[in-house]
C-alpha positions, 0 to 999 in steps of 0.5 A: 501500499503506497504513501498516498493511501496511508495519507487518505485513510489518516484523513479519513480517520480524523474526519469521521472521529470529529463526525461521531463527535458532532452525531452524537449530539444530533439528536438533542438538535431536532425539533418536533415541532409541526407548527410553521411560521407565516410569511411576515407580509401576509394579513394572516401573519399580522392577525397572529401578532395582533392576537398575540400582542393584544389578547394574551393569556397573560398566564403563559403558555397553553402546551398542555390540556387536559381533556375529561369525558363525563367529568362535574364542574366541581370535579373540574375544580378539584383538579384544576386546583390539584394542578395549580400545586405543580410547579412551572404551572402559571395558571390553570383555565376551564369550566370552573373559570366560567363559573367564576367569572359568572359569580362574579359578574352575577355577584356584582349585580345580587350585591348592588340589588341586595344593597338597594333593597336593604337601603330601602327597608331600612329607610322605609320600614326601620327608620319609621319605628326607630323615630316613632320609639325615640319619640315617644321616649324623648318628646323632642322631635328634633332628638328623635328624628336626630339619633332615628338617623343615625346608621340609616342611608344618607340618600333617604334624608328627605323621607326621613324630615317630611315623615317625622314633620308630617306625624308630629303635626298630624299623628297620623302614619299613613299620611306621614309615610304617603307625604314622606315617599312622595320625594323619592324616586322608584329605585328607592321604593323598591323594598315597598315592592318585594318586602312585605312587613308583617308587623314589626319590623326588625333589622333580623327580619330585614337580614332574613327577608332580603336574599328572597326579596333579592332574587325576585328582583332578579329572577334567581333561586333564592339559594343563589342570592343567599350563596354571593349576596354580601360576599367575595365569589372567594369566599362563597367558593371556599365556604362550600364549593359543592353548592357553588357549582351545583347552585350556578347556571352560567349561559351554555353559550359561556360554557360551549368554549370549554364543555360540549358533549359531555367533554370538558377541556381544562387548559394548562399554562406553563413558564416555557413553550411546547418547544423549549427544550433542555439541553440534551433534548428534552422537552421542559415541559414534558416533566409536568405531563407525568405529575398532571396525570397523576393529579388527575387520577387522585380526584377524577375515576373517569376517562380522560387524556392528557394532550397539547403541544408538549404531549404530542410533541414528547409522544412524537419524539419518543415513538420516532426513536423507537420506530427508527431503531426497527427501521435501520435494523431492517434496511442493514439486515435487508442490504445484507442479505441483497448484497451477499446474494448480488455478490455471493459473498459474505465480506462484499456486503459488510464492507458495503455496509461499513462504507454506508455507516461511515457516511450515516455518521457523516449525515448526523453531523451534519444535523449537528453542525447545520444546527449550530451554524443556523442557529435552529432546530432541525424537523426531525422528518429530516432524519429517516429521509436523509438516512435513506439517501444516504444509504440508498447513494452509498449502496448505489456506489458502493455495489457500483465500484465492487460490479466494476472492479469484479469485471474487471478481475475476471478479465484477469486484470491484477487488483490495483490495476482493476481498482484503479479501472473501476475508479476511473469508469465507474468512479467518474460516473460515481462523481457526475451523479454525486455531484447532480444529487447535490446540486439537486438538493442544495437547490431545496436550501432557498425553499421555505420548509424545505430548506433544512431537508436541502441542506443537510441531505446536499452536504451529506451526499459528498461525504459518501461520494468521498468515501465510495471513490477514495477509501472503498477503493483502498478497502478492496484494493487492498483485498482483491478477490478476498472481496467476493469470499467464498465465490469464485465465479466473477463473470458477469451475465448479461440480462434483460437483452430480449427486452432491451431489443425489443424497445429499441426495435420500436423506440417511437412506439415506446416512447409514445405510450410512455408519455401518454400514461405519463400525461394521464398520471401527471394530470391527475397528480397535478389536479390533487390538491396539496394542503399544509396539515401536519396534524391529519399525519400524526400516528394515534398516540394517547395525546393524538387521541385527546385531541380527536375526541375534541374534535369529535366533541367540539367539532374540528374548527373548535381548536380552528376557528377563523379569527378576524382582528380590527385595529384601529389607530384611535380608542374604539368609537360607536362608529366603530362598533356599528360597522363590526356589526354589520361585517358579523351580520354579512359573513354570518349570511355567508354558506358555511358560517355555522357561528359568529362571535364578536364584540357586539349582536349582529347589526348592532344599531349602537344601543348598549345593554349589560349584554353587549357590555359583556360581549364587548369586554370578552372581544376587545383589546387590552389597547383598547383599539382592537376588537376579534371577531370568532368565526366557526365553519361547518366546513373541515377547517383544512378542505378546499370549501373552507379555503373558499370561505376564508377568501370570502370572509377577506374580501367582506373587510378591508381593514380587518385581518383575517387569521387562525389556522384556515387563513395561515394555510392559505397565506403559506400555499400562496406563499410556498407553492410559486417556490415549488412549482419554480423547483419543479420546473427547474430540477430536469433543466439543472439535471438535463444540462448536466446530462447532456455535459456529460453524454454530449447529448442534449437530446439524451439530458431531456430524455433522461428528465422525462424518465425520471419524471414519468416514474414520479408521476406513475408512483404518486398516482398510484399512492394518492390512489391508495391512500385515497386522498380527498379531493376536498382536502388534498395531500400533505404538500411535502410528500410530493415535493419530497418524492420529486427531489428525491427521485430527481436525485436518485433516480439520476443515478441509474441513468448515469450508470446506464449511460456511463456504460453505453458510453463506453461500449460507443467508444469501444465500437460495440455493434448495439452499445444500448443493448449491451451497455444496458444488459451488463449493467442489469443486475447491477441496476436492478439490485441498486433498485430492489435496495432503494425500493426496500430501504424506503419501504421499510418507512411504511411501517412507520406510525407517521402517515406522512413518512409512511406515504414518502417511504411507499412512493420512493418504494414504488419509484424505485421499483417502476424506475427499475423493471420498467423505465430503466428496461423498457422506456429508457432504451427507447429513449436512448435509441431516439437520441443516439442514432447519429452517434451509434452509426458513426461509431460503427 
């Protein structure tokens, strides 16, 4: 082994040691947050900011929710009291809060009414009795009046004087009373209507009659009146919490926020956001979840779920780590088996897996490096596709080089010379392919929400290429024929010659049929709408089950209403409220609108009532310049109908900012999709140019791009049909774009490998270079296709639906590409494109 090889090994050892250090930290840099950030210039983004700024919870971050089935308000209260004892929880909000708010509102009215009745009763009933007693004792009108007025309501002074003067002059109680009350208003006479004296009226009698009279005035039960009268709500609640929740009956419209269809929701607020993590990658709020579960169990024996962003992310993280391990074991085992069968060797698959493992370590190191450089957490969904890509290209490169090395050994060439030839021929193709794959993935860097995928995979591929063309040849060059032990048969047997000959004999017919199939599949794929609803792809974990219970009880739009925010440069005026009332009325008439809640009733005419004041307070921002209108659609929030409804709502207001989940999705689609469509047009052009430069034929460059597009749209069409994608909802936008980019990169490998062999056969003057080049490389391409299909097909066991669909689509595309496109359609394309060059070689 010469000095050059030793230096190469030392360099790679240093690189890999550093990569192992970075890779060990990679999972601490992953984010499981599926919420996406809106473009800052959209109205939906402005609406979100206004809501956050002027309608804050004031309690912290709501990242954990409790879903209770068939619970009572009193049980909800007991749970809330338990939760508030947990460190990091700053506040809770649920049905008890509605009762307390209602009690505060009702208690204020009860106490005001009770005070009026009490003052009226003391003035009209107790003062006359007290004055007459003192007059009889002192025989002094002035002294009796002065003493009798003590402790009496001062607002009745005219009554006291008129009653005393008239009685002293006439000694007629009835006349004196009538003269006295003649100066009072109706409110001051309230006791006459609701408290009937029975004989001598005492303070004790008034105190006893007061709750009953207050209940009559307000048309509420005497028990509720007695519960709240002359007490603070806290005192009333603490003295008898069971009675508090049993007696009070808040309006159903208020309770509907937290309770519906026998399902209650308690919102938990914490000091940290849902995505806040410790340095080791553990969610900070995750440590609260077990305590929350135990607190609920202590006081509630029914069915409950702990859900929200933190529990969902935590369960997703744990589940993903488990399935990552299973996936990797399956893929590695399959690689060993297929590679062993292909080479009929024990050592060759082990060498292949070693080089792939080194490439994966470099890819995981890139996760840490990108996170540190960009100062951003990396989307967890990048990991499996990145590893699948690295395993795919790593396997391609390893098998391609080893196959050529074996072929040269079969000719009797020395092992080091065979290694040199393999690098010169297959290595050159690998460099071109690797460059193409890298460019393809790096092109995603500038695409929102795909940037991390493109950057990490794009920067990882060069490591796989480097290991394949520098380190791997040294290993198999040193081992020579031992690489393929115990096999002694190195001769390559051509495959698919008959199919290739048939395709090249009628190339135009084959091409036209392929084009028609591609157009039909393409039309179906591109007519299927896309969406951004990551949540619908979540696995059925307990936290997700909780979300589903909420959706069934409250309707999916309970968590995803349309929110319209009106922000004024001046304090809110009556005219502003009238305009918002008109807007509410117009929105309520739209098809698909179930309910509208706002600061005023529909068609508000300017009349302020207690009900209007209550609505206003609930929907005005803390700056007194912002109003909120909440709209509950009847359509599923991520459906085409919901998107159209939001557009209609947007058309009804020029000053309001329309936000909420549906508006967010709509803003994202308007923002993202032009990027994706540009990428879809750009990648085939880039690929065609790179292939054209390599093979010196623009026709072949175009043909390669078209063949890969055919593979992609056919695979996506089958996957769409298999998953029965609803035309009203569509498919997650990341699936087709990921399949498109991955297959543009990986599918290109096979094209380059075949082209390099065809080009070599042309240069050697072969009679039928297309058939010869394809049939000789067929074994390798078939093995690579099967391995790639399984590498991604293994993702189908993943519980996350988006990863399932991605894995199945790539696996299906690999199978189609290997057994149909590369064996039947590709020869026809080459025949049409290389007619002149083949003739010249002859």
